[in-house]
C-alpha positions as CSV (number, residue, x, y, z in Angstrom):
1,X,19.8,99.6,45.4
2,X,17.3,98.0,42.9
3,X,19.6,96.1,40.1
4,X,18.7,97.4,36.2
5,X,17.9,95.0,33.6
6,X,17.7,95.8,30.1
7,X,15.9,92.5,28.4
8,X,17.6,92.0,24.8
9,X,14.8,89.8,22.5
10,X,11.2,90.0,22.9
11,X,10.8,86.4,22.3
12,X,9.4,83.4,24.6
13,X,12.3,82.7,26.9
14,X,12.7,86.6,27.1
15,X,9.0,86.7,28.3
16,X,9.3,84.1,30.9
17,X,12.7,85.7,32.2
18,X,10.8,88.6,32.5
19,X,7.7,87.2,34.4
20,X,10.2,85.5,36.7
21,X,12.2,88.5,37.6
22,X,8.8,90.4,38.7
23,X,8.6,87.5,41.5
24,X,11.4,89.1,42.9
25,X,11.4,91.9,44.7
26,X,11.1,95.5,42.8
27,X,13.4,97.3,45.2
28,X,16.2,94.7,43.9
29,X,15.4,94.1,40.2
30,X,13.9,96.7,37.9
31,X,13.3,95.7,33.7
32,X,14.3,99.9,32.6
33,X,14.1,98.7,28.6
34,X,13.5,96.2,26.3
35,X,15.2,95.8,22.4
36,X,14.2,93.9,19.4
37,X,14.8,94.2,16.1
38,X,11.8,95.6,15.0
39,X,10.4,98.7,17.0
40,X,6.5,96.9,17.0
41,X,7.4,93.7,18.6
42,X,9.5,96.3,21.6
43,X,6.8,98.1,22.3
44,X,4.2,95.1,22.5
45,X,7.0,93.7,25.1
46,X,7.3,96.3,27.1
47,X,3.4,96.8,26.8
48,X,2.8,93.7,28.5
49,X,5.6,93.6,31.4
50,X,5.2,97.1,32.1
51,X,8.6,98.5,30.7
52,X,9.4,102.0,30.5
53,X,11.5,102.1,27.1
54,X,11.2,100.2,24.1
55,X,14.1,100.2,21.1
56,X,13.6,98.6,18.0
57,X,17.6,98.0,17.9
58,X,20.0,95.9,20.7
59,X,22.6,98.9,19.2
60,X,20.2,101.6,20.9
61,X,19.9,99.5,24.5
62,X,23.7,99.2,24.1
63,X,23.7,103.2,24.4
64,X,21.5,103.5,27.8
65,X,23.4,104.6,30.3
66,X,20.3,103.0,32.6
67,X,21.2,99.5,32.5
68,X,23.4,97.7,35.0
69,X,22.9,94.6,33.2
70,X,21.3,92.9,30.1
71,X,19.6,89.7,29.9
72,X,20.4,88.1,25.9
73,X,17.6,85.9,24.9
74,X,18.5,85.5,21.2
75,X,19.2,82.2,19.5
76,X,22.2,80.8,19.5
77,X,23.8,81.5,16.3
78,X,23.6,85.5,17.5
79,X,25.1,85.0,21.2
80,X,28.2,85.8,19.8
81,X,27.5,89.3,18.2
82,X,24.8,89.9,20.6
83,X,27.2,89.5,23.9
84,X,29.3,91.2,21.9
85,X,27.9,94.4,20.9
86,X,27.5,94.6,25.3
87,X,30.6,93.7,26.6
88,X,32.2,96.1,23.8
89,X,29.8,99.2,25.2
90,X,30.9,97.7,28.8
91,X,27.3,96.0,30.0
92,X,27.4,93.2,32.4
93,X,25.8,90.2,30.4
94,X,23.7,87.4,31.3
95,X,23.3,85.4,27.8
96,X,21.4,82.4,27.5
97,X,22.6,78.9,26.9
98,X,24.6,77.9,25.1
99,X,27.1,80.5,25.6
100,X,28.0,79.6,22.0
101,X,28.0,77.8,18.7
102,X,31.3,76.5,19.6
103,X,34.6,76.6,22.1
104,X,36.1,79.5,19.5
105,X,32.8,81.3,20.2
106,X,32.9,81.0,23.6
107,X,36.7,82.0,24.1
108,X,35.8,84.9,22.3
109,X,32.9,86.2,24.1
110,X,34.8,85.5,27.6
111,X,38.1,86.8,26.2
112,X,35.6,90.2,25.0
113,X,34.3,90.6,28.3
114,X,37.7,89.9,30.2
115,X,38.6,92.8,28.2
116,X,36.2,95.2,29.0
117,X,36.0,94.2,32.2
118,X,32.5,93.3,32.5
119,X,30.7,91.1,34.3
120,X,29.3,87.7,32.1
121,X,27.3,84.5,32.7
122,X,25.8,81.7,30.8
123,X,22.1,81.8,32.0
124,X,22.7,78.2,33.4
125,X,19.6,78.5,35.0
126,X,19.6,74.9,36.3
127,X,22.7,75.8,38.7
128,X,20.6,78.1,40.7
129,X,17.2,76.4,42.2
130,X,17.3,75.2,45.6
131,X,17.3,71.7,44.6
132,X,20.4,72.3,43.0
133,X,22.4,73.8,45.3
134,X,20.8,71.4,48.3
135,X,22.9,68.8,45.2
136,X,26.0,70.3,46.1
137,X,25.9,70.3,49.5
138,X,25.0,66.5,49.7
139,X,27.8,65.8,47.8
140,X,30.0,68.0,50.0
141,X,29.3,66.1,53.1
142,X,29.6,62.9,51.5
143,X,25.7,61.9,51.9
144,X,26.1,59.2,49.5
145,X,29.7,58.4,49.7
146,X,31.9,58.5,46.4
147,X,29.7,59.2,43.9
148,X,30.3,56.5,40.7
149,X,27.5,56.8,37.9
150,X,25.7,60.0,37.0
151,X,22.7,59.5,34.7
152,X,20.5,62.3,33.0
153,X,17.9,62.5,30.3
154,X,16.3,65.1,28.4
155,X,14.1,64.1,25.6
156,X,11.1,65.9,24.2
157,X,8.9,65.9,21.4
158,X,10.3,69.2,19.7
159,X,10.7,68.0,16.0
160,X,8.0,69.8,14.8
161,X,10.0,73.4,16.3
162,X,11.6,75.2,13.4
163,X,14.4,76.3,16.0
164,X,15.1,72.7,17.0
165,X,15.6,71.4,13.5
166,X,17.0,74.4,11.3
167,X,20.7,74.1,11.5
168,X,21.2,77.6,10.2
169,X,19.0,78.7,13.4
170,X,21.1,76.6,15.4
171,X,19.0,73.8,16.1
172,X,20.2,70.2,17.1
173,X,19.6,68.4,21.0
174,X,23.1,68.7,21.6
175,X,22.9,72.4,22.1
176,X,19.3,72.6,23.2
177,X,19.1,69.9,25.7
178,X,22.0,68.0,26.0
179,X,23.9,71.0,27.6
180,X,21.7,70.2,30.6
181,X,22.3,66.5,31.3
182,X,26.5,67.7,30.4
183,X,25.8,70.9,32.9
184,X,24.4,68.3,35.7
185,X,27.1,66.0,35.4
186,X,30.1,68.7,35.6
187,X,28.5,70.1,38.2
188,X,28.4,66.4,40.2
189,X,31.9,66.0,39.1
190,X,33.3,69.7,39.4
191,X,34.2,70.7,36.4
192,X,36.5,67.5,36.3
193,X,37.1,66.8,32.3
194,X,36.5,63.0,31.8
195,X,39.7,60.9,30.4
196,X,37.1,59.6,27.4
197,X,33.8,60.2,25.6
198,X,31.4,58.0,23.5
199,X,28.7,59.7,21.4
200,X,26.1,57.4,19.2
201,X,23.3,59.7,17.6
202,X,20.7,59.9,14.7
203,X,20.4,63.4,13.0
204,X,17.5,64.7,10.9
205,X,17.5,65.3,7.4
206,X,19.0,69.0,8.2
207,X,22.1,67.4,9.6
208,X,21.0,68.8,13.0
209,X,21.2,66.0,16.1
210,X,17.8,64.7,16.8
211,X,19.0,61.4,19.3
212,X,22.3,61.6,21.4
213,X,23.5,59.1,23.6
214,X,26.4,59.8,25.5
215,X,28.9,57.2,28.1
216,X,31.7,59.5,29.4
217,X,34.5,57.7,31.9
218,X,36.0,59.9,34.8
219,X,39.1,59.1,36.8
220,X,38.8,56.6,39.5
221,X,36.2,54.8,37.6
222,X,33.1,57.1,37.5
223,X,31.3,56.9,34.9
224,X,28.1,58.6,33.3
225,X,25.7,58.1,30.7
226,X,23.5,60.9,29.3
227,X,20.6,60.7,26.6
228,X,19.0,63.9,24.8
229,X,16.4,64.1,21.6
230,X,14.2,66.0,20.5
231,X,12.1,63.6,19.0
232,X,11.6,61.3,22.0
233,X,9.6,61.8,25.2
234,X,10.8,60.5,28.4
235,X,10.2,61.3,31.9
236,X,13.9,63.0,32.5
237,X,15.1,62.3,35.5
238,X,18.4,62.4,37.0
239,X,20.3,59.8,39.6
240,X,23.6,60.0,41.0
241,X,24.9,57.0,42.4
242,X,27.3,56.5,45.2
243,X,28.9,53.8,47.7
244,X,26.5,55.4,50.2
245,X,23.2,56.3,48.3
246,X,21.5,57.9,45.6
247,X,20.2,61.4,45.2
248,X,17.4,61.4,42.3
249,X,15.5,64.3,40.7
250,X,12.4,62.7,40.0
251,X,11.7,64.5,36.3
252,X,12.4,68.0,35.1
253,X,16.4,67.5,36.1
254,X,16.8,70.5,34.1
255,X,14.7,72.9,36.2
256,X,14.3,70.6,39.5
257,X,11.9,71.4,42.8
258,X,11.8,68.1,43.8
259,X,14.6,65.7,45.0
260,X,14.6,62.4,46.1
261,X,17.5,61.4,48.2
262,X,17.9,58.0,49.8
263,X,14.1,57.5,48.8
264,X,13.0,60.5,51.0
265,X,11.7,62.9,48.7
266,X,11.7,67.0,49.5
267,X,10.1,69.2,47.5
268,X,11.2,73.0,46.5
269,X,8.2,75.3,44.7
270,X,8.4,78.1,42.7
271,X,6.4,81.2,42.8
272,X,3.5,81.2,40.6
273,X,3.8,83.7,37.8
274,X,2.0,86.7,36.9
275,X,1.2,86.5,33.0
276,X,1.1,82.7,31.5
277,X,4.5,81.1,30.7
278,X,6.3,79.7,27.6
279,X,8.1,76.8,29.5
280,X,8.0,74.7,32.6
281,X,9.0,76.5,35.8
282,X,10.2,79.3,33.9
283,X,9.9,81.3,37.6
284,X,12.9,79.6,38.2
285,X,15.1,82.1,36.0
286,X,14.7,84.2,40.0
287,X,17.5,82.0,40.9
288,X,19.9,82.9,38.1
289,X,18.6,86.5,38.3
290,X,19.3,86.6,41.9
291,X,23.0,84.9,41.7
292,X,23.8,88.2,38.9
293,X,22.7,90.8,41.5
294,X,24.8,89.1,44.4
295,X,28.4,88.9,41.7
296,X,27.4,92.6,41.0
297,X,27.1,94.1,44.5
298,X,30.1,92.2,45.0
299,X,31.8,93.4,42.0
300,X,32.4,90.2,40.8
301,X,33.5,89.5,37.2
302,X,32.3,85.9,37.3
303,X,29.5,83.6,39.2
304,X,31.5,80.6,41.2
305,X,28.9,78.5,40.9
306,X,28.6,78.9,36.4
307,X,32.3,80.1,36.5
308,X,33.9,81.0,32.3
309,X,35.6,77.8,33.2
310,X,32.0,75.8,33.4
311,X,31.0,77.5,30.4
312,X,34.8,76.7,28.0
313,X,34.5,73.1,29.5
314,X,30.8,72.4,29.0
315,X,31.2,74.1,24.9
316,X,34.3,71.4,24.7
317,X,32.5,68.4,25.5
318,X,29.8,69.8,23.2
319,X,32.0,69.8,20.2
320,X,33.5,66.6,20.7
321,X,30.1,65.5,21.2
322,X,28.8,66.9,17.8
323,X,31.8,65.3,16.4
324,X,31.6,62.3,17.4
325,X,28.1,62.2,16.2
326,X,29.0,64.4,12.8
327,X,27.2,67.2,13.3
328,X,29.3,70.6,12.1
329,X,27.5,74.5,12.0
330,X,28.5,77.0,9.5
331,X,30.1,78.5,12.5
332,X,32.5,75.5,13.0
333,X,34.2,76.1,9.6
334,X,35.3,79.9,10.4
335,X,38.7,80.8,11.5
């Protein structure tokens, strides 16, 4: 039986997620409804993607009895209230990253999911790409020996995008881009907490972070060096250096379609989209959607590949880095 999806928001990321879902078998995944804050936006989205029902409020989507799981694609500051709306309505949730604006909000979302006995996962799509699965397999088999250094960068020119700069919209490079470098490091080090974090950065006039460089030290002299920015363009590679070799993601480290293991490259091509995409490699969101389906079929309330503990660790790291760089949001001041 197909997993029935509701799409919450008619924005760019929801468009790409919907296109990605359509690359999967219709007998496995169906989109039955979309909701936006304006009914005409939802109707336009529904028409474009051939979706049966369109709602002009998220509350209506929450009341739809047909839906197995809701994909939340609203902007960061609304993740808490929107996730709570659906978990309280006993709906399973896949919420875009970052799960929340800070650790306190992340805990509130996770507690609500547990209290309502529903599945919830932060949509860290990077974890579910075939290349990421291969990295985990190679590390588990000791292919590159003991990992000593992780390096990752995610730097793109996005300073002219209001959502990337405006703090009231959750702007800032750490929550938008840095999360990908951090989750990659956390995946490699199996969710271990670093012994020390040193972060430095620069800010926009708005107070949102523009460029951040972080050095993290782990037990047994293991290190990570991460760089992210919405004001610079780099190649956006990642590398894992072990005592016996290296694993490299040559580019698009956040949505990998190639791996270089000790100099030998393997490609992992994605299916073609049926409509133009807003972001690179977005059909790769199909893998996180299939993970949700598999978890629901097994009756699980979280994914072992992107667990609730993984989301909390990410939020804690983001909070500490923002604290060191001097970036605070209005949500941080709430008690």
